[in-house]
Every structure is written in structure tokens, then in C-alpha cells.
C-alpha positions as a printed Julia matrix, in Angstrom:
85×3 Matrix{Float64}:
 219.48  239.89  186.99
 221.6   238.48  189.79
 220.43  235.19  191.23
 218.14  236.36  194.03
 218.55  233.18  196.04
 222.36  233.38  196.01
 222.14  237.06  196.9
 220.13  236.1   199.96
 222.99  233.91  201.1
 222.05  230.44  199.94
 225.07  229.08  198.09
 223.75  225.49  198.17
 221.42  226.13  195.24
 222.98  225.51  191.84
 223.38  228.37  189.41
 220.37  228.89  187.12
 220.45  228.51  183.37
 221.06  231.82  181.53
 217.31  232.13  180.92
 215.63  230.14  183.69
 212.41  228.38  182.84
 209.46  228.8   185.15
 209.71  225.23  186.53
 213.45  225.73  187.18
 212.74  228.95  189.06
 210.03  227.29  191.11
 212.33  224.39  192.01
 215.07  226.82  193.01
 212.6   228.64  195.23
 211.53  225.39  196.89
 215.16  224.48  197.59
 215.86  227.95  198.87
 212.79  227.92  201.12
 213.81  224.58  202.65
 217.37  225.66  203.45
 217.03  229.36  204.29
 217.64  230.3   207.9
 216.92  233.7   209.39
 214.35  236.44  208.98
 213.48  236.71  205.26
 212.1   240.24  205.53
 215.18  241.51  207.34
 217.52  239.75  204.91
 215.75  241.26  201.91
 215.79  244.68  203.54
 219.56  244.41  204.14
 220.23  243.21  200.57
 218.19  246.08  199.13
 219.97  248.64  201.32
 223.4   247.27  200.4
 222.6   247.41  196.69
 223.09  243.67  196.15
 219.81  243.78  194.29
 217.31  246.49  193.43
 213.65  246.9   194.28
 212.9   246.32  190.61
 214.79  243.0   190.65
 212.92  241.94  193.78
 209.56  242.81  192.24
 210.52  240.99  189.05
 211.47  237.84  190.98
 208.27  238.01  193.04
 206.23  238.32  189.86
 207.97  235.36  188.28
 207.36  233.22  191.35
 203.71  234.23  191.45
 203.3   233.28  187.79
 205.07  229.96  188.36
 202.77  229.1   191.26
 199.71  230.11  189.23
 200.86  227.9   186.36
 201.51  225.03  188.76
 198.03  225.42  190.28
 196.45  225.56  186.82
 198.31  222.44  185.75
 197.37  220.62  188.95
 193.71  221.6   188.55
 193.59  220.55  184.89
 195.32  217.19  185.39
 193.91  216.05  188.72
 190.33  214.75  188.51
 189.95  215.11  192.29
 190.4   218.89  192.22
 187.14  220.78  191.86
 186.93  223.62  189.38
């Protein structure tokens, strides 16, 4: 799968490892989110229409990010005594 963040035009983010780990993907997303300028929905629409990435790749990336955030929340909840369960 092509690096989604580079495909969206953010060349400042380093290339991922061949098989990115969930924390690596989450960190890349954070970097991307901080530096991205423009309308994300319009950019994704244009990239899908141009064939730079497919709907399946987009859905796969969204799923991976969702899992990474869920894992992060679970870890935070299990390691922080101030977070109620």
C-alpha cells in the first residue's frame, strides 16, 4: 500500500518501515495532522479520483488508525489510575 500521508502531499513525514507498527502509524498520523494544510475531504476525493490510492486503501488506513487509537486509549486507561473505567 502506498504511504497515504505522502500521497496526500505531505513529504515532510519520513518513509514508514516496510511493515509499519501501530505506534509508528499513529505517530505518522499525528505528524501529518499537524502539518497538513487544505481541505482533507477534498484532497482525499482528488487522490481517489486520480487513482493515487484506492477506496480499499483508504478504508484500510482508516481502520488501522482507528485500531491504533483504540489501543492507545486502552493503554492509557489501563496505566493511568486517574482514568475511570
